[in-house]
N, C-alpha and C positions, 0 to 999 in steps of 0.2 A: 459349445453350442453355437451352430450360426447362427446371426443377424444377416437379412439381406436389406441392400441400401433400392430404396425407391430410385426409377428412371431419370427423372428430374434431378436429384442428387449426384448421379453414379459419376458425374465429372466433376466434381469437387475436393475429389480424395486425394488428387497426387500431391498435393504439398504439405501430407504430412499433420494438418491440424490434430490436437488432441480432444476437439470439441466433435461430438456427433448430436446434433439435436433433433429431437422426438417427429418431428416432420420428414427428417432426411429417410428414415428407416423404414421398411415394413414391419410392423407389430405379428409375433407370431401368434398363434390359436393358442399356444402352450408357452405364455412367457416365462423367461428366465428368472430365477430367482433375484432379489436385491441383491447386489454385491457380487452376481455369479460373473465368471470369468466367458468371456464372449470372443466369437471369431466375424469380425465385417466382413462381407464379402458382396459383390456385384451379383446381380440379376442371372450374369450366363457364369458364377461360380468361380469368378478371379478374387482371389485374397487380399484386401485392404489391410487389417491390421487386427490388433489385439487388444481389446481393453476390460473394463467392467461396465455391467451394465445396471443402471437403475429407474425403474420405471415410475417412482415418484418425483423424479429432475425432469426439467426440460432437458439439460443435456441429457439426453438417454445412455451414451455410452461416452467414457471417456478413457481414448487410444492411449497405451501405452510403449508400444512395440509395433514395427513395422518392418520386421526382419520373421518370417515365418518359422526359422530355424530357432529363435528361440522359445525361451520357457515364461510363460507370468506367474512368478514363484519367489518365495521368500530370499533366494542366493540373488537374484536380478533387483529386487528391490535395496537388498544391499548393496548390492556393486553403484547402484544410482545414488544412494547416499552417502557411498567414497567418493562419489566423482565429485559429490557437492562439497563435501568438508573438507577435501584435496583443495578444490577452488579457492577456497577462503583461506586455508593456512599457505596456500602459497601466497598471496596478495601479504599476509601478515607477516611472513620470513622476511619479505624487503620491503618494508614499510614499518609499522609498529602493530604489538598483540593489542587488542582490543575486548574491553568487557562487558561487551554489548554489541553481538553480528548476529546476523542472520545466516542460519546455518543450510535450510533449504527456504527457496523462492516457489514454490509451486509450480507450474506450468516451465519458468525461467530454468528450470533445474529437471524437467522431464517426467515430474510427479506430482500432477495435477490433483492438486487437494490438499495438499501438504503444505504447511506453512512449519518451521521452527525457529527459534530464536532463543536466544541464550544471554542472560543478566547475569552479570556475575555467575555465582554456582547454583543457579538454576533455571533450569529449561522449561521454555512452553510451545507445547507440540499443537497448534490449531488443526483441526481437522475441517476442513472446507468441502467436502464431498463424502457421500458413503464410500466410495471405493476405497478410499483410504482408512474408510475405518475398521474395514476388512485387516489390513495390512500392520494395526496397532500395539498388538503382542510384539511381533516382531523391530517395529522403529522403536518402540519404548527399551527392550533390549538390548538392541543395538546403540542407542544412542547411553545405556548406562556403563558398556564394554567401553566403548568409545571416548565418553570424554568425565565418567565419573560425579556426574552433579551430585549436589547434596538434595536437589527435587524434582521430579516432572509433575509437570500440571499438565494436563490434558482440557483443550476448550473446543465447543463446540458452539458459538453464535446461535441468536434466536433468528435469525435471516438465515444462516444457514441450514437449520434446523427445518425452517420452515419451505424450505426449496428442496429439500433433498430429502424428505420424510424421515428425520432423524428428532433425537430428545437433544435438546439443550443440554451443555454441561460444562462443568466447571470443573474436574477433579483433580487431587491431586493422587497419582496414582506411583510415584516414587517420594520420600518422604515428605515434607507437609512445605508451606506457603511462611516463608520471611515473617520471623516475629517484629511484626511493623516494617515502614518504609528502608530502603537502602539505596548503595549510591554507588551509580557508575559514572567514569570520566568522557566527555566527548569534548572533544578537540581544548582541552584542558579547563573545559567546564565542568565542576561539582555539578550532577542533577540527581536528585531523589525521588526513585520509584516507590509505585506501592500497587504490590500484584489483585489488590480488591479495589481499587479504582481506577487503573490503565484502563484503555480502550483495546480491545481485540489482545494482540502479545503483553502489549503492558507501557509501548512505547513506539514511535514509528523514526527508526532507525532510518528508513528508507534517505530522508533529509539531511542524514549526518553531514554529508560535506557541502550539501547546498546551503548549511545555516552559515558556514565555515565562510564560501566563496560570497554568498550576500553582503556579509556582515564587510568583506574589504571594500566593498564600493559604497557603502552609506556615509555619510556625512555626519558633522557633530550635532547640525540641526534635529526639531522633534520627530519622535518616530510614532508610527501606529502599526501595530501589529495584530491583526485582526483573524479570529479563529486561532490563537495562540495559545493554546491545549496547554502542556506544560512550560510554554514561553523560552521554548527553544530558540527561534530568532532573535527575541528580546535580549536574552542573555550572551549569545553570540554578538549581539552589535555592542551591550555593555563593554564585554572584552575587551572589542578590538577599537571601536571610536567613542566609547560614551557618550551617547546622545543625550542633548543637553534635556530633555524629557523624555519618556516612555512611558506609550498608554496603551495596553494589553487585553484586547476584547475577546469575551467568550461568552458561549450561551450556558455551562455548566459550572455550576457552583462547585462542584466539588474538583472540578478539574483545577480551578481557581484558587480554591485551598493547596493544593500540591503545588500550582503553580507560586505562590507566594511562599509557600518556604525555600523552592528553590532561589528564588528572588532572593533573598535572606540569606544561605548561604552564602552568596556572591556580592551580598553588601551592595544591592544594586535597588536602586529607587525605581519602583516601576508604580503606573498606578492601575491596577486590576480594575475593569468595569466587566461586570453581569449584563449581559442584553445582547437583545436579537443581533445580528452583523448589519442585515440590511437595514432593520431599523436605525441602528443608533450611527450608522451611515449617514442615511439623511439627515438625521438630526446636527451632523458635521457640517456637512454641505450648508444645509439651512442657516449655521450659524457663522458661516464665513470663515471655518476654521483651514489653517493649512499647517501642513508637515513636509518635511523634507524626505523622508522616506515613509512609505508604505508597503506592510506585506498583508499578503491575504494566502491564507493556508488555509478553503475549507473544505469540508468533509465529500465525499463521492457525492455527485449531484447526481450522475447516469447509472443505472443499474441495468439496462435493456437499450435495445437501439433505438426503441419507441420513446424513450426520455430523452433523448439526446438533445432535440430543439431544444423542450424544454429546459434542461440543463444549459445548454448556450445561451439561454434568455437572464437564467438566472446568475452566468458569469458576467454577463454583457451586464447585468444591474450592478452588481456588486464593483467591476473594474470602471464602470465608468464615476462611480462615486468617488472611486480612490483616485481616480485622473484630476478630478476636479478638486480632489483635495491637495492636491501635491503644486508645490513652490516651483516653478520653471526650474528645468534642470536636476529635478528632485528625482529619487530612484523607487521604482515601480517593482517590488517583488511579486509575483503574483503565478501561482500552483492550481493544477489541478490531477486529482487523484483519480478522474475517471476514465476508465480504461475504453470505456464507448466514444469519448471525446478523442477525436486524431489532431495530433499536433497540432497540422494543419488549421484543423479549426480553431484550434484554440486561438494562435495566432492571429487569424484570420477575423476572429472576434474583435483583438486589441486593432487591428486595423479600420473595424467601424466604428470603432471608440475614438480612433483620433481622425476620424474623417466626419464625425459628429461633433467634436469640441476643439480642431482645429488647432491641435496638440499633435506635434511632434513624437510618436513614441517610437523611440529607438532601440530593440533587443539588440544588446552586449554580452549577455550568455543564454543560452540555450539549455537547458540541464533537465537530466532525469533522476535516477534513484541511482543509490551508490553502489559500488563495486559486488557487493553482496546481494543485488537485488537484481541476477544478471535477467536477460529479456531472452524469449527464444524466437529465434525469426520465423518461421513456421507457425508463432502464433501472437499477432501483432496487437491482440488485446493485453500482453503482459507488459509493455509496455505502456502503462498506466501511467506513470509521474510526470506532468509536467514542471517546471520550475523555470520560467521566465525572469530574467533579471533587467530591469526596464531602464533607460534614463527619459524622462518626459520632459520636453522642453515648449 
């Protein structure tokens, strides 16, 4: 079935962006079924691309092909999966094997709406779009043949379900969940994970390399780890520089319970605090406490273009407090996982704080997600993670 783009949007489809918003197409009288494959064409009949339609989503069509001679079928999906897995194997063959890896990174691998992470012998398939739900049987069978995992769980979180007109889901389609927590090794640090308590696919693999890089810049003075999750930055710092004290803060009691287990595995003395991060930072500033290192790794704050300004104000508030807490020459590790917030806007936020505080903020490393989270050039939103390591004088 063909869908026509409206005249205002017709000039915006030369860059092969995979997201076609509802305002960009002319809805037909008889709409395609949810999950139906459609051909996107101009008003004059010019072929644009092929994708999957979802009337429940603001992203009305997710495009996957821009070559009219191709077919959007199981064979094509499997070829994309093979390219994705070959990329990771290429890296691991030349570096070292990983027991936790992202095999598919949605738009970054040309498979918008699909994330696949492996932890040990278990695979987590996260569907973030109805378009990929259509191919679930193909995906599960292919990964079972290629990787032979003990178990495969399919997840659709509540936010995705609402946005895509789906049912939230957390179902083991192959095997069963591990009987309790299990361990992975990250940069020489043993981490104990729990599928029942983890966020999204279980753990944030995108910061793997950044945790190691950040630790190399830290000193031995007091460290504050804000939005610490499972204490990855804290444990990396403990392994490399042994700060004299580490305070790790998160709002989730369940997360902190698991973080404490990880600290015990490493015999790391970490003071875990359950608190609202904004309020806790304000309290620290008011009490005139100082740190040699502050890490800020908050959850996503901007889910749409309309929320970018509000999110930048939140980032400004967090980072302003962090800069006020840092000793001269201290290290600020500040992160954003909001794809809608550009790298230039994020660094511009730091520039505004430098002007407000009279402190020099020197960006010494400007990092993104690790190698198994590739970015598709034609989809700038896939460059979601910013991790800036700064010296504050």
